[in-house]
C-alpha positions, 0 to 999 in steps of 0.5 A: 452442775457436774455429776458427782461420781462416787464409790460407796465403800463397805466391809464387803462391797464397793459400789461404783456409780456414774450418778451421785447416789442419794446418801452421798450428802449423809454423815457417812460420806466419810468412807467415800473416795472421789476419784479426780484422776490418776497422777501417775498417768497423768490423765484426768478424770472426766465425769460421766454423763449424768443421764443414763442411756440406753444402747441400741443393739441390731440383732437381725430384724430385731431391735434390742436395747441394753442398759449401761454395762454392769462391771464386777472388779474383784481385786483384793488390794486396791491399786494402780491396775484396779484404779486404772479399771475404776477410771475406765468405768466411769469414763465409759459410764458403766456401773462398777461394783468393786469386791475384795474377796470371793465371798463377797464377790460371788454375793455381789454378782448373785444379786446383780448378775454383771455383764463383765467380770474382771478378776485379779489373777496375779496374786494367788496368795490373796485368793485363787482366782480360778476357783472363784471363776468356777463358782461364778460359772456355776451360778445359772445367771453367769451363762452369758457373763463375759469373765477376764483374767487379769495376769502379770506381764510374763517375764520369759516364756508366755503362759498357757491359756488353757487353764484359764479357759478351763476355769471358765475365763472368756479371755485374759488381760496382761496387766497394764495400769495404763488408764486408756489401755484399760478404758480401750480394753473395756470398749473392745469387750463391749463392742465384742464378746459382751455384745455377741453374749447380749445377743445370745441372751436375746436368742432366748426370747426368740425360742421362747416366741418359737415354743409358743407359736401355734404354727408349726416350725421347723428349721433345717441346715444348708445341707437339709439336715433338721435342727429344730421342730417347735412343741406345735410341730410335734403335736401337728405332725405326731413326732417328738423332737428326738425322732426328727433331730439330725435327719436329712428331710429327705429321710422323713416319709412324704405324702404322695398328694403333692404334684411330682415336681412341686420338691423340685420347684421348692428347692430350685427357689429357695437355693437361690435365696429366695422365699417359697410360699405355698400349699403342701401336702405333709404326711403325719407320723400315723400316715395321715396327710395333712394340707399346709399353708407352707413358708420356707425362708432361707437364712443368709448367714457367715459369708453371705451364705445360705446357713438355714431354712425356716419352714412355718407350716400352718394346716389350711382349714385354720388358716384364713381365720388365723390370718385375719386374727393376726392382722387384727392382733396386729393392727391393735397392738400398733394402737396400744403402742401408739396410745402407750406413748402419752406420758404427761399424767393429766395427759389431756385425757381431759379437755376442760375447756370443752366441759367448762364451756359446753355448747347445746351439743357440749355433752355428747361430744364430751361423752364421746370424748370420754369413750375415745379415751376409754378405748385408749386407756393403757391399763389393759391387763393380759386377761384383756388382750386374750378376750379381745383375741376370742372376740376377733376370732368369734367373728369368722368361727362357725356357730358351735365354735362361736357359742363354746368362746361365748362360755369361755368369755363368760367364765374369764369375766367371772373369775379373778383373771384381770390383775394387771402386771405392775410395775411402777409407772415412774422411778419415784420413791413416792410412788414406790412408797405408796404402792408398797404401803397401800397394795401389799399385806406387810412386809417381812418382819425385820426384828423380833419386836411384835407390836400386838394392838390392845384388844378392844371392846366395841363402843356402845352409845355415849351416855350423852347420846342415849336418846337418839336424835330425830331428823325434826330435832336436829339443831338449827345450826346442823341442819343449815350446815347440811342444806347443800349436801346434795352438792359435790361441793359440800364442806364436810368440815363444816359439818365436823365443827358443827356436830363437834366431830359426829358428822356421820349420825347427822349426814346419815340420818339425812341421806338414809332418809332422802333415800328412803333407807328405813321404809326399804329395811322396814325399820323404825327410824328409831333403830336407824338413828341408834345404829348410826351412833353405835357406827360413828362411836366405833370410829376412832376420833383421834385418827387425823384421817380414818375417823368418822369424817371420812366416813361421813365423806365417804357417804356423801360421795356414795349418795352423790354418785348415786344419783347420777343417771347411768348409776341410777339405770344400772343399780337396784333400790337394794344396791343403793341401800348396800352402797349407803350402808357399806360407805357408813361402815367402811372404815369402822374401827380403823387403828389409823395404820395400814394393813402392811403395819398390822402384818409387820407388827404381828397384830391380832387381826392380822393373825385372825384374818391371815395377812389378807385384807386384814382391815377391810375384813374387820371392818365388815365383820364388826359392822355386823357384829354391832348391828345384830348384837342388840335389837335397838340397833338392829337395822336388818331384824325385820328383813327377809332371810333371802333378802338380808342375805342378798344385802350382806353380800353385797356390803361385804363385797363393797367394803372389801373392794375399798382394800387397794391391793385389787385396785387394778383388778377392779378398774380393769374389770369395769373398764373391759365390762362396761366402758368398752361394751357401752362405748362400742354400742354409742358408737354406732352411729349414736343410736345404740340399741336400748336393750342391748346397753340395758343388759350391759348396765343391768346384768348382775356381774356388771351391777357388782362391778359398778357397785365396786367402782362407786365406793372405790371412787367415793373412798379416794375422792379427795384429789376431786374435792374443791382445792381447800378441802382436798388440800385439807385431806392431803394434811390429814393423811400425811399426818397419819402416815408420818405417825405410823412411820414414827411408830414403826421406828420406835417399835424397830419395825419395817418402814413401810412407806420411808418417804413419809418422814415428817422431817423430810417428806414433800407432801406435793410429790406424795399427792402428785404420785398418788394421782398419777398412779391411782386416780387419774385412770380410775376417775377416767374410767368413772367419768366415762360412765357416770358424766362428772365434768365437775369432779374432773375439773377439780382434779385437774386444777389440784393437780396443777396446784401440787404440781406447782408447789413441787416445782417451786421445791416446796414441801408443805400444803401451801405456799408461804405467805407473800 
């Protein structure tokens, strides 16, 4: 199929694109013009390639990649000249915007920062082209923009060009509407001035690197005049830039410690265009001598002559250590580059066949594979790289330095420094909407409407449940349904039906009994039963997803994870109790709307919690309010004060960890503080020191990370459930998001997740995006820790199921019946 080119016309800006717009089939297409060539020129329009390609530009040793050229055409009226440039942009596959007024031109430029601006200078009655050029030049981002004036063909005398240059134009184009002339002009601009400006932009990155470098760097001209020194040079040598720039090298005091003929040797080498490297004594401003490892490199420029000398100076006492560290960092960076090249999102991260056909040593082989995966994970945050560099520096540091770095690492690992620099992994609206809807606390409100949630009084026990059930009094049908609750494949929806939508109380009774929660809390079973009923009564059964069945499902997953060997080695009984309670209450009183919705709507909860972790803060606070206001359900009543505070803090921390804005922070911390240290210990011949493993598993900081990861995985484990359960959960969450979108439209609020429109949404695509973005890396890390082959098998099967539906262009939960 060909690629349609369209020009979208508004009252301010015309956007011209080489690819079909998303709304090109909408009713507004009456305002769209299809350019099929210009009859006057006799040249047909060749549709540009649908594929947007990056242009590769070589800049010395640096390889740059450039997006297609962005062009802004400023013509007050459509004529053959403007059409000629439109056609030329289309043919060259540039991204082109058309503005009719100076105001819209400035607005468009401020938004898109075009590489090339072409302004009609022929008709002063429409607008002042030179004034517009000056206005664009006043915008900071215009420094590297090429601006061209289209001028009239002179009748007699050639017009002076200096007024154009003074106004900020780079060049002029004498009007010529011939399309190939326009096309040739654009190509010459791209490969001439535009490319030169692109390289100048790249030089800013190079100077940033120089400014940040820890090595002292000095650049001199061919005549040995100092042109640049970086901050490290100033720091090491004691000079300020202004004291050195413009001086000849010979004017700077020299150290007497160098051999008399050393300078002559250096000069004879570099004047021949050869690099010199060796030990050199320099004199600091205060007169002290400093021994440096110096590398001086001649830079060949115009005419094949030496135009500059770059000197890199490193104090000798740091040199050996820094060199080794640099080699390691370079090797590690290469590994990072290689590992980031995987992009099939199921990415072979799990060899399912090796799991399902496990031999006698299948488990150990799979564990080794999991550890290898952890080392190559691509979710590494900037702080992780800092920690790795410090670890490497420790290896060759004296003991006092190594101990100081240990303290630095301890601080880094216990503060909020682990969030990655996040961009969406795919340019996919489903992913973008999920990220926007789940990882932000609301968008700017676009209307004055306010959606105030009705003040909600907590529910108390329903009258027909006033007499708490006993574990021994559970009806046989319900007891039979719960017989398999220890299995991961337990069907929570059967329990939902058997209990008439009250699964949390019954499953809670059984699981809390299995883990001895009453004994730990020193509370009667009747109190626990009353507490479970109060908590379940405060879940909204009207929510399609965030109801007590979801809470029961998360409780079930939490109990399952608590039985895994590694988890048991890490957590204490108080941690287990905290996890079970947190799972039970983690979404209590959830209104079936996201945090973003509540913030946009100006809800009472959003105001109360300052638009930050609104729902999670509410769930935790309400859970303790409901528990402590009535002795009949106060399961904490008989706890010792300090133990209660410890338990309370753990519960709150776990509930808050379910907030998605810190998803990657929690996963990163878990991988870097637990997965990777354990992997390193296991790779030491398989005979890791038991004490070292124990210290990783049971340190207070790491126990917190394990509990956060456990409840996070339990909370969004739906894609790892058996296929039928996965499909049911997908339908329920989609319905809840559909209902939110409907309400946002009714209330005039910003639509947080536009793809979740019940009339157009592709549920398979939304599931694929959710698995890609949130699930895969997290469960790879959790599987490497807890050993969960059955979950990873389900995840793989479910991903293939959604992928299959998407490939068939189906939007529904299931394929149509045969």
